[in-house]
C-alpha positions as CSV (number, residue, x, y, z in Angstrom):
1,M,122.5,-0.3,128.8
2,L,124.7,1.0,131.6
3,F,123.9,4.6,130.5
4,T,120.2,3.9,130.6
5,A,120.4,2.4,134.0
6,L,122.4,5.4,135.2
7,V,119.8,7.8,133.8
8,L,117.0,5.9,135.5
9,L,118.9,5.9,138.8
10,V,119.5,9.7,138.6
11,N,115.9,10.3,137.6
12,G,114.8,8.2,140.6
13,L,116.9,10.2,142.9
14,I,116.3,13.8,141.7
15,G,113.4,13.5,139.2
16,E,109.9,14.8,139.5
17,R,108.9,11.8,141.7
18,G,112.3,11.0,143.0
19,L,113.8,10.7,146.5
20,T,114.5,14.4,146.9
21,E,110.9,15.3,146.1
22,L,109.6,12.7,148.5
23,L,111.8,14.1,151.3
24,R,110.7,17.6,150.5
25,A,107.0,16.5,150.6
26,R,107.5,14.8,154.0
27,R,109.0,18.0,155.4
28,V,106.1,20.1,154.1
29,Y,103.7,17.5,155.5
30,A,105.3,17.6,158.9
31,A,105.3,21.4,159.0
32,N,101.6,21.5,158.0
33,A,100.8,18.9,160.6
34,A,102.5,21.0,163.3
35,D,100.5,24.1,162.1
36,L,97.3,22.1,162.2
37,G,98.0,21.0,165.8
38,R,98.7,24.6,166.8
39,L,95.5,25.8,165.2
40,K,93.5,23.1,166.9
41,R,94.9,24.2,170.3
42,D,94.2,27.8,169.5
43,N,90.6,27.0,168.5
44,A,90.1,25.0,171.7
45,A,91.3,28.0,173.7
46,L,89.0,30.3,171.8
47,R,86.0,28.0,172.3
48,A,86.8,27.9,176.1
49,R,86.9,31.7,176.1
50,I,83.6,32.0,174.3
51,R,82.1,29.6,176.8
52,R,83.3,31.7,179.7
53,L,82.1,34.9,178.1
54,R,78.7,33.5,177.6
55,S,78.2,32.1,181.1
56,D,80.7,33.6,183.6
57,P,79.9,37.1,184.8
58,Q,83.5,37.6,186.1
59,A,84.9,36.9,182.7
60,I,82.5,39.4,181.2
61,E,83.4,42.0,183.8
62,A,87.1,41.4,183.1
63,V,86.7,42.1,179.4
64,A,84.5,45.1,180.1
65,R,87.1,46.6,182.4
66,G,90.2,45.6,180.5
67,E,89.3,46.1,176.9
68,L,86.4,48.6,177.1
69,G,87.5,50.6,180.1
70,L,84.2,50.4,181.8
71,L,83.6,51.2,185.5
72,R,80.9,50.3,188.0
73,P,78.5,53.1,188.8
74,D,80.1,53.7,192.3
75,E,83.7,53.7,191.1
76,I,85.9,56.6,190.3
77,L,88.8,56.3,187.8
78,I,92.1,57.8,189.1
79,T,95.0,58.0,186.6
80,V,98.4,58.3,188.2
81,K,101.1,59.5,185.8
82,D,104.7,58.8,186.5
83,V,106.5,62.1,187.3
84,R,110.2,62.2,186.7
């Protein structure tokens, strides 16, 4: 009887549905919850950027200049190289 109780106790601690598996599942859940929070913040920032790009001419100009390298018709691009 003592042996059976001992086997049940060990199985409860390290078995398939034991304490160690429960602790591991809680760690995985916490990590996934943190990832979900980060992704929600990233999505909110992307939505805000989309809103600005749809309605704010200055945001559109900043992207056109920074990412596409576009200039206004009356501007001249001067590239200064560092001479050493």
